[in-house]
All heavy atoms as a GROMACS GRO file, in nm:
protein
  472
    1MET      N    1   0.976   1.932  -1.008
    1MET     CA    2   0.846   1.878  -0.973
    1MET      C    3   0.781   1.820  -1.101
    1MET      O    4   0.787   1.879  -1.206
    1MET     CB    5   0.757   1.990  -0.916
    1MET     CG    6   0.614   1.942  -0.890
    1MET     SD    7   0.500   2.071  -0.841
    1MET     CE    8   0.564   2.115  -0.681
    2SER      N    9   0.724   1.705  -1.089
    2SER     CA   10   0.657   1.637  -1.202
    2SER      C   11   0.522   1.697  -1.226
    2SER      O   12   0.446   1.730  -1.134
    2SER     CB   13   0.642   1.492  -1.171
    2SER     OG   14   0.560   1.431  -1.266
    3ASP      N   15   0.484   1.713  -1.354
    3ASP     CA   16   0.353   1.763  -1.389
    3ASP      C   17   0.244   1.669  -1.342
    3ASP      O   18   0.128   1.710  -1.326
    3ASP     CB   19   0.339   1.779  -1.542
    3ASP     CG   20   0.421   1.896  -1.592
    3ASP    OD1   21   0.456   1.985  -1.509
    3ASP    OD2   22   0.452   1.903  -1.713
    4LYS      N   23   0.274   1.540  -1.321
    4LYS     CA   24   0.173   1.443  -1.279
    4LYS      C   25   0.127   1.466  -1.135
    4LYS      O   26   0.023   1.418  -1.098
    4LYS     CB   27   0.226   1.303  -1.299
    4LYS     CG   28   0.251   1.270  -1.443
    4LYS     CD   29   0.301   1.130  -1.459
    4LYS     CE   30   0.340   1.110  -1.602
    4LYS     NZ   31   0.255   1.028  -1.684
    5LEU      N   32   0.199   1.547  -1.059
    5LEU     CA   33   0.159   1.572  -0.922
    5LEU      C   34   0.060   1.687  -0.910
    5LEU      O   35   0.003   1.708  -0.811
    5LEU     CB   36   0.284   1.603  -0.837
    5LEU     CG   37   0.385   1.491  -0.824
    5LEU    CD1   38   0.508   1.540  -0.742
    5LEU    CD2   39   0.325   1.368  -0.761
    6ILE      N   40   0.045   1.763  -1.022
    6ILE     CA   41  -0.039   1.881  -1.019
    6ILE      C   42  -0.180   1.844  -1.074
    6ILE      O   43  -0.187   1.792  -1.184
    6ILE     CB   44   0.022   1.991  -1.104
    6ILE    CG1   45   0.162   2.028  -1.047
    6ILE    CG2   46  -0.069   2.118  -1.102
    6ILE    CD1   47   0.242   2.120  -1.131
    7PRO      N   48  -0.287   1.866  -0.997
    7PRO     CA   49  -0.420   1.824  -1.043
    7PRO      C   50  -0.482   1.921  -1.142
    7PRO      O   51  -0.600   1.956  -1.131
    7PRO     CB   52  -0.499   1.822  -0.912
    7PRO     CG   53  -0.437   1.928  -0.830
    7PRO     CD   54  -0.291   1.924  -0.865
    8PHE      N   55  -0.407   1.967  -1.240
    8PHE     CA   56  -0.456   2.060  -1.340
    8PHE      C   57  -0.416   2.006  -1.478
    8PHE      O   58  -0.332   1.921  -1.489
    8PHE     CB   59  -0.393   2.200  -1.322
    8PHE     CG   60  -0.421   2.258  -1.186
    8PHE    CD1   61  -0.325   2.254  -1.089
    8PHE    CD2   62  -0.545   2.318  -1.159
    8PHE    CE1   63  -0.351   2.310  -0.961
    8PHE    CE2   64  -0.569   2.372  -1.034
    8PHE     CZ   65  -0.473   2.365  -0.936
    9GLY      N   66  -0.477   2.057  -1.579
    9GLY     CA   67  -0.438   2.023  -1.715
    9GLY      C   68  -0.517   1.904  -1.770
    9GLY      O   69  -0.614   1.859  -1.711
   10ASN      N   70  -0.471   1.855  -1.885
   10ASN     CA   71  -0.542   1.751  -1.960
   10ASN      C   72  -0.555   1.618  -1.879
   10ASN      O   73  -0.655   1.548  -1.894
   10ASN     CB   74  -0.477   1.731  -2.092
   10ASN     CG   75  -0.488   1.851  -2.181
   10ASN    OD1   76  -0.578   1.930  -2.161
   10ASN    ND2   77  -0.398   1.863  -2.276
   11ASP      N   78  -0.455   1.581  -1.804
   11ASP     CA   79  -0.457   1.448  -1.738
   11ASP      C   80  -0.487   1.462  -1.591
   11ASP      O   81  -0.480   1.362  -1.518
   11ASP     CB   82  -0.323   1.381  -1.757
   11ASP     CG   83  -0.296   1.347  -1.900
   11ASP    OD1   84  -0.395   1.320  -1.975
   11ASP    OD2   85  -0.177   1.345  -1.942
   12GLY      N   86  -0.517   1.581  -1.541
   12GLY     CA   87  -0.540   1.602  -1.399
   12GLY      C   88  -0.688   1.595  -1.363
   12GLY      O   89  -0.772   1.556  -1.441
   13ILE      N   90  -0.717   1.633  -1.239
   13ILE     CA   91  -0.853   1.629  -1.188
   13ILE      C   92  -0.935   1.750  -1.240
   13ILE      O   93  -1.046   1.735  -1.281
   13ILE     CB   94  -0.848   1.636  -1.033
   13ILE    CG1   95  -0.778   1.513  -0.982
   13ILE    CG2   96  -0.990   1.650  -0.976
   13ILE    CD1   97  -0.746   1.520  -0.836
   14LEU      N   98  -0.871   1.871  -1.239
   14LEU     CA   99  -0.943   1.990  -1.278
   14LEU      C  100  -0.912   2.018  -1.426
   14LEU      O  101  -0.803   2.064  -1.461
   14LEU     CB  102  -0.897   2.107  -1.190
   14LEU     CG  103  -0.917   2.085  -1.043
   14LEU    CD1  104  -0.864   2.202  -0.966
   14LEU    CD2  105  -1.062   2.057  -1.006
   15LYS      N  106  -1.010   1.990  -1.515
   15LYS     CA  107  -0.982   2.000  -1.656
   15LYS      C  108  -1.063   2.116  -1.723
   15LYS      O  109  -1.017   2.170  -1.823
   15LYS     CB  110  -1.027   1.866  -1.728
   15LYS     CG  111  -0.943   1.750  -1.680
   15LYS     CD  112  -0.992   1.626  -1.748
   15LYS     CE  113  -0.921   1.505  -1.688
   15LYS     NZ  114  -0.972   1.380  -1.738
   16GLN      N  115  -1.180   2.148  -1.672
   16GLN     CA  116  -1.268   2.243  -1.736
   16GLN      C  117  -1.299   2.357  -1.642
   16GLN      O  118  -1.297   2.340  -1.520
   16GLN     CB  119  -1.398   2.177  -1.778
   16GLN     CG  120  -1.381   2.059  -1.872
   16GLN     CD  121  -1.334   2.103  -2.009
   16GLN    OE1  122  -1.362   2.212  -2.056
   16GLN    NE2  123  -1.251   2.017  -2.071
   17PRO      N  124  -1.337   2.475  -1.695
   17PRO     CA  125  -1.382   2.583  -1.607
   17PRO      C  126  -1.502   2.537  -1.528
   17PRO      O  127  -1.588   2.465  -1.580
   17PRO     CB  128  -1.424   2.693  -1.706
   17PRO     CG  129  -1.341   2.666  -1.828
   17PRO     CD  130  -1.328   2.515  -1.836
   18GLY      N  131  -1.508   2.569  -1.400
   18GLY     CA  132  -1.614   2.526  -1.314
   18GLY      C  133  -1.584   2.400  -1.234
   18GLY      O  134  -1.656   2.366  -1.137
   19ASP      N  135  -1.481   2.320  -1.271
   19ASP     CA  136  -1.442   2.205  -1.189
   19ASP      C  137  -1.395   2.252  -1.056
   19ASP      O  138  -1.327   2.356  -1.044
   19ASP     CB  139  -1.335   2.125  -1.258
   19ASP     CG  140  -1.380   2.052  -1.384
   19ASP    OD1  141  -1.502   2.054  -1.414
   19ASP    OD2  142  -1.294   1.988  -1.455
   20LYS      N  143  -1.429   2.178  -0.950
   20LYS     CA  144  -1.396   2.220  -0.814
   20LYS      C  145  -1.327   2.110  -0.734
   20LYS      O  146  -1.363   1.994  -0.747
   20LYS     CB  147  -1.520   2.263  -0.740
   20LYS     CG  148  -1.589   2.383  -0.799
   20LYS     CD  149  -1.712   2.418  -0.725
   20LYS     CE  150  -1.786   2.532  -0.793
   20LYS     NZ  151  -1.908   2.567  -0.724
   21LEU      N  152  -1.234   2.146  -0.648
   21LEU     CA  153  -1.167   2.057  -0.560
   21LEU      C  154  -1.158   2.130  -0.428
   21LEU      O  155  -1.113   2.245  -0.422
   21LEU     CB  156  -1.024   2.027  -0.608
   21LEU     CG  157  -0.934   1.951  -0.513
   21LEU    CD1  158  -0.982   1.809  -0.492
   21LEU    CD2  159  -0.790   1.947  -0.572
   22SER      N  160  -1.205   2.067  -0.316
   22SER     CA  161  -1.201   2.133  -0.187
   22SER      C  162  -1.163   2.030  -0.078
   22SER      O  163  -1.188   1.912  -0.089
   22SER     CB  164  -1.332   2.196  -0.152
   22SER     OG  165  -1.434   2.099  -0.134
   23ALA      N  166  -1.098   2.084   0.025
   23ALA     CA  167  -1.060   2.002   0.141
   23ALA      C  168  -1.091   2.082   0.265
   23ALA      O  169  -1.077   2.204   0.269
   23ALA     CB  170  -0.911   1.964   0.138
   24GLU      N  171  -1.137   2.012   0.369
   24GLU     CA  172  -1.178   2.078   0.491
   24GLU      C  173  -1.156   1.986   0.611
   24GLU      O  174  -1.175   1.869   0.602
   24GLU     CB  175  -1.326   2.117   0.483
   24GLU     CG  176  -1.384   2.175   0.605
   24GLU     CD  177  -1.535   2.197   0.597
   24GLU    OE1  178  -1.596   2.154   0.500
   24GLU    OE2  179  -1.588   2.261   0.689
   25LYS      N  180  -1.112   2.043   0.720
   25LYS     CA  181  -1.112   1.975   0.849
   25LYS      C  182  -1.215   2.045   0.936
   25LYS      O  183  -1.204   2.163   0.965
   25LYS     CB  184  -0.975   1.978   0.915
   25LYS     CG  185  -0.971   1.896   1.040
   25LYS     CD  186  -0.831   1.859   1.079
   25LYS     CE  187  -0.833   1.764   1.196
   25LYS     NZ  188  -0.702   1.709   1.226
   26THR      N  189  -1.318   1.972   0.975
   26THR     CA  190  -1.431   2.030   1.051
   26THR      C  191  -1.396   2.048   1.196
   26THR      O  192  -1.294   1.993   1.244
   26THR     CB  193  -1.554   1.945   1.038
   26THR    OG1  194  -1.534   1.820   1.104
   26THR    CG2  195  -1.594   1.918   0.892
   27SER      N  196  -1.478   2.122   1.266
   27SER     CA  197  -1.453   2.140   1.409
   27SER      C  198  -1.462   2.011   1.489
   27SER      O  199  -1.404   2.002   1.593
   27SER     CB  200  -1.554   2.243   1.464
   27SER     OG  201  -1.688   2.197   1.445
   28SER      N  202  -1.531   1.912   1.438
   28SER     CA  203  -1.540   1.782   1.502
   28SER      C  204  -1.425   1.688   1.466
   28SER      O  205  -1.418   1.576   1.510
   28SER     CB  206  -1.672   1.714   1.477
   28SER     OG  207  -1.691   1.690   1.337
   29GLY      N  208  -1.335   1.736   1.375
   29GLY     CA  209  -1.218   1.660   1.338
   29GLY      C  210  -1.232   1.578   1.210
   29GLY      O  211  -1.138   1.512   1.170
   30LEU      N  212  -1.347   1.580   1.148
   30LEU     CA  213  -1.365   1.508   1.018
   30LEU      C  214  -1.276   1.575   0.915
   30LEU      O  215  -1.264   1.698   0.907
   30LEU     CB  216  -1.507   1.515   0.971
   30LEU     CG  217  -1.615   1.443   1.055
   30LEU    CD1  218  -1.751   1.469   0.991
   30LEU    CD2  219  -1.589   1.298   1.058
   31GLU      N  220  -1.216   1.490   0.830
   31GLU     CA  221  -1.138   1.539   0.719
   31GLU      C  222  -1.213   1.510   0.591
   31GLU      O  223  -1.245   1.393   0.563
   31GLU     CB  224  -1.000   1.478   0.717
   31GLU     CG  225  -0.918   1.515   0.838
   31GLU     CD  226  -0.789   1.436   0.850
   31GLU    OE1  227  -0.770   1.336   0.780
   31GLU    OE2  228  -0.705   1.474   0.936
   32VAL      N  229  -1.250   1.609   0.514
   32VAL     CA  230  -1.337   1.596   0.402
   32VAL      C  231  -1.270   1.648   0.274
   32VAL      O  232  -1.217   1.758   0.271
   32VAL     CB  233  -1.471   1.677   0.424
   32VAL    CG1  234  -1.565   1.663   0.306
   32VAL    CG2  235  -1.537   1.639   0.555
   33LEU      N  236  -1.273   1.566   0.174
   33LEU     CA  237  -1.220   1.602   0.039
   33LEU      C  238  -1.332   1.584  -0.062
   33LEU      O  239  -1.400   1.482  -0.065
   33LEU     CB  240  -1.102   1.509   0.004
   33LEU     CG  241  -1.039   1.530  -0.134
   33LEU    CD1  242  -0.972   1.663  -0.141
   33LEU    CD2  243  -0.940   1.420  -0.165
   34LYS      N  244  -1.354   1.691  -0.146
   34LYS     CA  245  -1.460   1.686  -0.246
   34LYS      C  246  -1.411   1.725  -0.382
   34LYS      O  247  -1.334   1.822  -0.393
   34LYS     CB  248  -1.575   1.780  -0.210
   34LYS     CG  249  -1.649   1.743  -0.083
   34LYS     CD  250  -1.759   1.844  -0.048
   34LYS     CE  251  -1.826   1.812   0.080
   34LYS     NZ  252  -1.933   1.906   0.110
   35ILE      N  253  -1.454   1.654  -0.484
   35ILE     CA  254  -1.426   1.683  -0.622
   35ILE      C  255  -1.556   1.690  -0.697
   35ILE      O  256  -1.639   1.599  -0.683
   35ILE     CB  257  -1.332   1.577  -0.685
   35ILE    CG1  258  -1.204   1.562  -0.609
   35ILE    CG2  259  -1.310   1.608  -0.833
   35ILE    CD1  260  -1.125   1.438  -0.642
   36ASN      N  261  -1.574   1.794  -0.778
   36ASN     CA  262  -1.700   1.812  -0.849
   36ASN      C  263  -1.665   1.864  -0.991
   36ASN      O  264  -1.607   1.971  -1.005
   36ASN     CB  265  -1.793   1.913  -0.778
   36ASN     CG  266  -1.930   1.914  -0.833
   36ASN    OD1  267  -1.960   1.844  -0.936
   36ASN    ND2  268  -2.022   1.984  -0.770
   37THR      N  269  -1.693   1.779  -1.092
   37THR     CA  270  -1.672   1.815  -1.230
   37THR      C  271  -1.802   1.792  -1.306
   37THR      O  272  -1.899   1.744  -1.251
   37THR     CB  273  -1.559   1.729  -1.293
   37THR    OG1  274  -1.605   1.595  -1.313
   37THR    CG2  275  -1.434   1.730  -1.211
   38ALA      N  276  -1.798   1.817  -1.437
   38ALA     CA  277  -1.915   1.795  -1.518
   38ALA      C  278  -1.944   1.645  -1.528
   38ALA      O  279  -2.060   1.605  -1.545
   38ALA     CB  280  -1.891   1.850  -1.658
   39GLU      N  281  -1.847   1.559  -1.509
   39GLU     CA  282  -1.867   1.415  -1.523
   39GLU      C  283  -1.886   1.341  -1.391
   39GLU      O  284  -1.957   1.241  -1.386
   39GLU     CB  285  -1.747   1.350  -1.596
   39GLU     CG  286  -1.724   1.394  -1.736
   39GLU     CD  287  -1.638   1.519  -1.747
   39GLU    OE1  288  -1.560   1.544  -1.658
   39GLU    OE2  289  -1.657   1.594  -1.844
   40ILE      N  290  -1.820   1.388  -1.283
   40ILE     CA  291  -1.825   1.315  -1.156
   40ILE      C  292  -1.850   1.408  -1.040
   40ILE      O  293  -1.817   1.530  -1.044
   40ILE     CB  294  -1.698   1.232  -1.130
   40ILE    CG1  295  -1.578   1.323  -1.112
   40ILE    CG2  296  -1.679   1.128  -1.234
   40ILE    CD1  297  -1.460   1.256  -1.054
   41LYS      N  298  -1.898   1.352  -0.933
   41LYS     CA  299  -1.907   1.417  -0.803
   41LYS      C  300  -1.852   1.315  -0.706
   41LYS      O  301  -1.908   1.205  -0.695
   41LYS     CB  302  -2.047   1.458  -0.771
   41LYS     CG  303  -2.062   1.542  -0.647
   41LYS     CD  304  -2.205   1.573  -0.614
   41LYS     CE  305  -2.254   1.683  -0.710
   41LYS     NZ  306  -2.391   1.732  -0.672
   42GLU      N  307  -1.745   1.343  -0.634
   42GLU     CA  308  -1.680   1.245  -0.552
   42GLU      C  309  -1.642   1.311  -0.420
   42GLU      O  310  -1.606   1.422  -0.413
   42GLU     CB  311  -1.556   1.193  -0.624
   42GLU     CG  312  -1.491   1.073  -0.558
   42GLU     CD  313  -1.390   1.006  -0.652
   42GLU    OE1  314  -1.365   1.052  -0.765
   42GLU    OE2  315  -1.336   0.906  -0.606
   43SER      N  316  -1.650   1.229  -0.313
   43SER     CA  317  -1.609   1.276  -0.181
   43SER      C  318  -1.545   1.164  -0.097
   43SER      O  319  -1.572   1.047  -0.125
   43SER     CB  320  -1.725   1.339  -0.104
   43SER     OG  321  -1.818   1.241  -0.067
   44ALA      N  322  -1.461   1.205  -0.005
   44ALA     CA  323  -1.402   1.113   0.087
   44ALA      C  324  -1.402   1.180   0.225
   44ALA      O  325  -1.366   1.298   0.237
   44ALA     CB  326  -1.259   1.076   0.050
   45VAL      N  327  -1.448   1.106   0.327
   45VAL     CA  328  -1.455   1.161   0.465
   45VAL      C  329  -1.376   1.062   0.552
   45VAL      O  330  -1.401   0.943   0.551
   45VAL     CB  331  -1.599   1.169   0.510
   45VAL    CG1  332  -1.603   1.223   0.657
   45VAL    CG2  333  -1.681   1.261   0.419
   46ARG      N  334  -1.282   1.119   0.631
   46ARG     CA  335  -1.206   1.036   0.723
   46ARG      C  336  -1.255   1.068   0.864
   46ARG      O  337  -1.260   1.183   0.907
   46ARG     CB  338  -1.056   1.067   0.716
   46ARG     CG  339  -0.973   0.983   0.810
   46ARG     CD  340  -0.824   1.017   0.801
   46ARG     NE  341  -0.752   0.940   0.897
   46ARG     CZ  342  -0.733   0.977   1.023
   46ARG    NH1  343  -0.782   1.090   1.069
   46ARG    NH2  344  -0.661   0.901   1.104
   47TYR      N  345  -1.296   0.964   0.936
   47TYR     CA  346  -1.346   0.976   1.075
   47TYR      C  347  -1.232   0.958   1.171
   47TYR      O  348  -1.165   0.854   1.173
   47TYR     CB  349  -1.458   0.871   1.098
   47TYR     CG  350  -1.578   0.903   1.014
   47TYR    CD1  351  -1.592   0.849   0.885
   47TYR    CD2  352  -1.679   0.983   1.067
   47TYR    CE1  353  -1.702   0.879   0.812
   47TYR    CE2  354  -1.791   1.013   0.988
   47TYR     CZ  355  -1.801   0.963   0.860
   47TYR     OH  356  -1.912   0.989   0.787
   48PRO      N  357  -1.203   1.062   1.254
   48PRO     CA  358  -1.085   1.057   1.340
   48PRO      C  359  -1.088   0.949   1.448
   48PRO      O  360  -0.986   0.895   1.482
   48PRO     CB  361  -1.081   1.197   1.402
   48PRO     CG  362  -1.220   1.247   1.394
   48PRO     CD  363  -1.278   1.182   1.274
   49SER      N  364  -1.207   0.911   1.497
   49SER     CA  365  -1.211   0.814   1.603
   49SER      C  366  -1.174   0.677   1.562
   49SER      O  367  -1.119   0.598   1.640
   49SER     CB  368  -1.353   0.815   1.665
   49SER     OG  369  -1.446   0.781   1.566
   50THR      N  370  -1.195   0.643   1.433
   50THR     CA  371  -1.173   0.507   1.387
   50THR      C  372  -1.067   0.503   1.274
   50THR      O  373  -1.015   0.398   1.247
   50THR     CB  374  -1.298   0.442   1.333
   50THR    OG1  375  -1.347   0.518   1.222
   50THR    CG2  376  -1.404   0.433   1.442
   51GLY      N  377  -1.044   0.619   1.210
   51GLY     CA  378  -0.955   0.622   1.093
   51GLY      C  379  -1.023   0.574   0.968
   51GLY      O  380  -0.963   0.568   0.863
   52THR      N  381  -1.149   0.537   0.980
   52THR     CA  382  -1.225   0.486   0.865
   52THR      C  383  -1.245   0.599   0.763
   52THR      O  384  -1.274   0.713   0.798
   52THR     CB  385  -1.362   0.437   0.911
   52THR    OG1  386  -1.348   0.333   1.003
   52THR    CG2  387  -1.446   0.388   0.792
   53ILE      N  388  -1.227   0.562   0.636
   53ILE     CA  389  -1.250   0.655   0.525
   53ILE      C  390  -1.371   0.606   0.443
   53ILE      O  391  -1.375   0.488   0.403
   53ILE     CB  392  -1.129   0.669   0.434
   53ILE    CG1  393  -1.007   0.721   0.512
   53ILE    CG2  394  -1.161   0.755   0.312
   53ILE    CD1  395  -0.876   0.720   0.437
   54VAL      N  396  -1.467   0.693   0.430
   54VAL     CA  397  -1.589   0.659   0.348
   54VAL      C  398  -1.585   0.741   0.222
   54VAL      O  399  -1.575   0.864   0.226
   54VAL     CB  400  -1.717   0.690   0.428
   54VAL    CG1  401  -1.840   0.666   0.346
   54VAL    CG2  402  -1.725   0.610   0.558
   55GLN      N  403  -1.583   0.667   0.109
   55GLN     CA  404  -1.579   0.735  -0.021
   55GLN      C  405  -1.712   0.716  -0.093
   55GLN      O  406  -1.771   0.611  -0.088
   55GLN     CB  407  -1.471   0.670  -0.110
   55GLN     CG  408  -1.332   0.701  -0.061
   55GLN     CD  409  -1.228   0.637  -0.151
   55GLN    OE1  410  -1.219   0.514  -0.155
   55GLN    NE2  411  -1.151   0.717  -0.219
   56THR      N  412  -1.755   0.822  -0.163
   56THR     CA  413  -1.874   0.816  -0.245
   56THR      C  414  -1.836   0.872  -0.381
   56THR      O  415  -1.758   0.971  -0.391
   56THR     CB  416  -1.995   0.893  -0.188
   56THR    OG1  417  -1.960   1.026  -0.171
   56THR    CG2  418  -2.040   0.832  -0.055
   57LYS      N  419  -1.895   0.817  -0.484
   57LYS     CA  420  -1.867   0.863  -0.621
   57LYS      C  421  -1.995   0.851  -0.705
   57LYS      O  422  -2.060   0.748  -0.707
   57LYS     CB  423  -1.759   0.780  -0.684
   57LYS     CG  424  -1.716   0.829  -0.824
   57LYS     CD  425  -1.598   0.751  -0.870
   57LYS     CE  426  -1.543   0.812  -1.000
   57LYS     NZ  427  -1.420   0.742  -1.045
   58VAL      N  428  -2.031   0.964  -0.768
   58VAL     CA  429  -2.150   0.967  -0.856
   58VAL      C  430  -2.093   1.000  -0.991
   58VAL      O  431  -2.024   1.102  -1.010
   58VAL     CB  432  -2.249   1.076  -0.811
   58VAL    CG1  433  -2.362   1.081  -0.911
   58VAL    CG2  434  -2.300   1.041  -0.671
   59ILE      N  435  -2.127   0.914  -1.091
   59ILE     CA  436  -2.086   0.939  -1.230
   59ILE      C  437  -2.210   0.988  -1.302
   59ILE      O  438  -2.311   0.915  -1.308
   59ILE     CB  439  -2.028   0.811  -1.294
   59ILE    CG1  440  -1.906   0.763  -1.216
   59ILE    CG2  441  -1.994   0.841  -1.440
   59ILE    CD1  442  -1.856   0.630  -1.260
   60LYS      N  443  -2.202   1.107  -1.352
   60LYS     CA  444  -2.315   1.168  -1.421
   60LYS      C  445  -2.329   1.114  -1.561
   60LYS      O  446  -2.231   1.107  -1.633
   60LYS     CB  447  -2.300   1.319  -1.426
   60LYS     CG  448  -2.290   1.380  -1.286
   60LYS     CD  449  -2.256   1.528  -1.294
   60LYS     CE  450  -2.232   1.586  -1.154
   60LYS     NZ  451  -2.187   1.724  -1.160
   61GLY      N  452  -2.450   1.065  -1.593
   61GLY     CA  453  -2.475   1.009  -1.726
   61GLY      C  454  -2.550   1.102  -1.816
   61GLY      O  455  -2.598   1.211  -1.775
   62ASN      N  456  -2.565   1.063  -1.939
   62ASN     CA  457  -2.639   1.142  -2.040
   62ASN      C  458  -2.787   1.107  -2.021
   62ASN      O  459  -2.827   1.002  -1.989
   62ASN     CB  460  -2.598   1.104  -2.181
   62ASN     CG  461  -2.456   1.141  -2.205
   62ASN    OD1  462  -2.404   1.236  -2.150
   62ASN    ND2  463  -2.390   1.072  -2.296
   63LYS      N  464  -2.871   1.209  -2.043
   63LYS     CA  465  -3.014   1.197  -2.033
   63LYS      C  466  -3.070   1.140  -2.158
   63LYS      O  467  -3.022   1.155  -2.263
   63LYS     CB  468  -3.084   1.328  -2.000
   63LYS     CG  469  -3.046   1.377  -1.860
   63LYS     CD  470  -3.118   1.506  -1.834
   63LYS     CE  471  -3.086   1.554  -1.693
   63LYS     NZ  472  -3.152   1.677  -1.659
   0.00000   0.00000   0.00000
């Protein structure tokens, strides 16, 4: 297995303590993927009736 397939470590999604990755299939059939780190908050929702995927991404900036 390649290290690049694992979302951990220096080059992966989860880099720092507190970073989160979650996936859920709701009772209505929505497929939801969420990533939350110190730098970004990102989600993707797939709607089963159309197959449409809606992605949102927030990049946190310095104050």
